[in-house]
Steps between C-alpha positions, in 0.01 A plus 500: 500500500793528739302734725199268515727201562634669815151621592337158494799333665488746792125454531497119513838396643327478838377160378856367518584695815213311667695174489728621783354837605184346644700320768711808585195727533265226629249541218202268449366435148225755562749763623719444195198529271400824672852643465508408131158650438545824694726623222190534284305714748745788462529420131123523451449828686775688313472339156269747325659817648844370405401434139341843469823648637694312232270645234561848642874492577622256235609138508871575539468694825221295656629152421843601633334617824307175532811289450713693748248474783410136438868402486570661837197337663566159346855501633368612840310170524835350600480676837154394623499332841137390540172449318377853574806655338452275199136610468594870507773467240280300264233774510764769437650298215157482337459877530844553346437266205148631429467624145800323351324229299199703376741786437707283271183375327401864440855584387486225236189661348708814434755305296350191335212493247200289598563258213822377664407552862412148618827343390695789653306475825571128484873563472482745790301258716750227416690646794242335730617146425860616456499647850406155629727304264802706607375635831396169657845335483666833584284552809554141608878532461511825697302340783707181500843665483426843648543404864835319469637779279371807686417375849133602491187306405491415131157653446635833627785482249246425226291810574810723502652365181174499306376839626797725428505459116169689485671801660778494241254459212302801623793722398531323163129563442528867594778565248408271210122437479322707233144612572362520145605453135546873435786497754673190359842617379594141418241490217583660166269773368301266273444238772401765753253666260340165409456397862356837606256499206396139565432555869317829433282322242406236755411765756280685250326174407389448859145614568424794725375244753843333499673828585295523816613663820647304786191490724277370221750226417510388864127420500480357147342150530751367248788616719345338806431179307856481370622558855307193617639291214852613585431408863425143394806464278744647751347298785659198334824687432551612860401164647775342291754775566462502878432132573668293227834494689315363805310247288827366356663496844192308620582216260734380777196399706271397215747309282803459731724716279824662617545827310751768600397865489670546163333189359167636625571826318578320175180294522294814569648654184368221274129600486593863435741404220230299324244775563734766361540316168124457473447870579710614203341256255143576615554877479623470142201284409263759648658778292503283188128424530404842650291309755510584870204366700550127443876549533435612858218259586654172378833517687322621815270198478804274448657634819175458692466134405864396540568629851248268674632205297846560645363436848432132440800382299735242646853614411703824514552486123129489413417768757755737344363423151147589615622818670691585181171481309352741755794735440441475124138604552572790733795644309347460152188693600680803643647682195182455294293626792699824519421578137130531588488824708675712236231415244256732679715724723739782418665800667431559869218248471756235408728605787218468753327201341812285464597581858152408624505168313841423647383603848192277496698214355778527752258456787571138413852566621351540846230236468700219339782470755285580804214264413739226388705533818189509720358187338837326531499571875132414545508169312865399523481438125594723205225358279215714636675825410582379150139398438411864566764605243333281238153631580605866481675448167195319363286800594741730315486286185120514499498876562730561201238348272214687670647851469710438188225634274514836678872544437517580131836414347544698180855475360630825358679471164864596542699642210850355480786747485 
């Protein structure tokens, strides 16, 4: 969870940097959206190869490599002098981070039985809202106080301070992460034997089709369909992550508010705090009922409906409440969604298929900020871009129900130790 906290913070802290960086680098809304989205071009191209490398070389070595390179590049963002330099570093950062998230999703399938997987994925993904709950005020404070304390622009201080922990954690990962249960010295013999037997039983229960090779998984219609659903869900996530600080700062014009940077950070944290609580509760309910499809479709639909409503409310308080409902929808859908691929994928097929789903989905990381920024510039109004967010999420909710019948969820009985 600590690793993903740093990962998501380094990926999205550009949303707070924008509040002062845009003036220093003379960025328009479209240029900022492009810079935010270019991360995902490198991420997309190298996602599948990176996850296959993790399957080959082991999670400990490969995740440590990912963290070291992304930490260096994230900290290097502090030294950009123009838009072109920002574009290059964002692409390189995406290449460096490629494979981390799907690699962790694959890693969890080595350790946790399917029966418990949604709630555990939910706990892992709780780092998404936590990175905003803690990261938003932290980023705002570094920007506000960085310049008087260190004599350089606050956004540069923020990139340095938030990038270097990934480098340190790379060494922790190298020395302490355990690739598989058979290597876990911190389990006693009985616990280790139970876990190995349980996971082996699950693997044997998978059909021959599930243990497909990588290439076949990449062209499986279910993989492609899940990728499109993930695109719709994360479109809402990235629109909020990259533009919510600007939306709150824009209350000054819309509602004549006077928020400091730190106050803006605290307000931005509210929707993610509410969404994080909902994520945990919804994940547990999905495991309790052993139902997946509606547990993805309903919160996605909730997010799709609530984001346009936020556009026409008449006070900062009600806008934040509506955006909080959107966050509840987006965050509640994610952990249940990631339980779906492992119901029909295993082995190298799972490594490739999960990476492909994540790659397709994270195209939204390019589309959401770029399209939103472009529409903001073209119309002078943030509402057009957020209407697109609602429409894309609505499409994802419908697609879940359409392809849900093709993703067979068959819980495997798990013997307790």
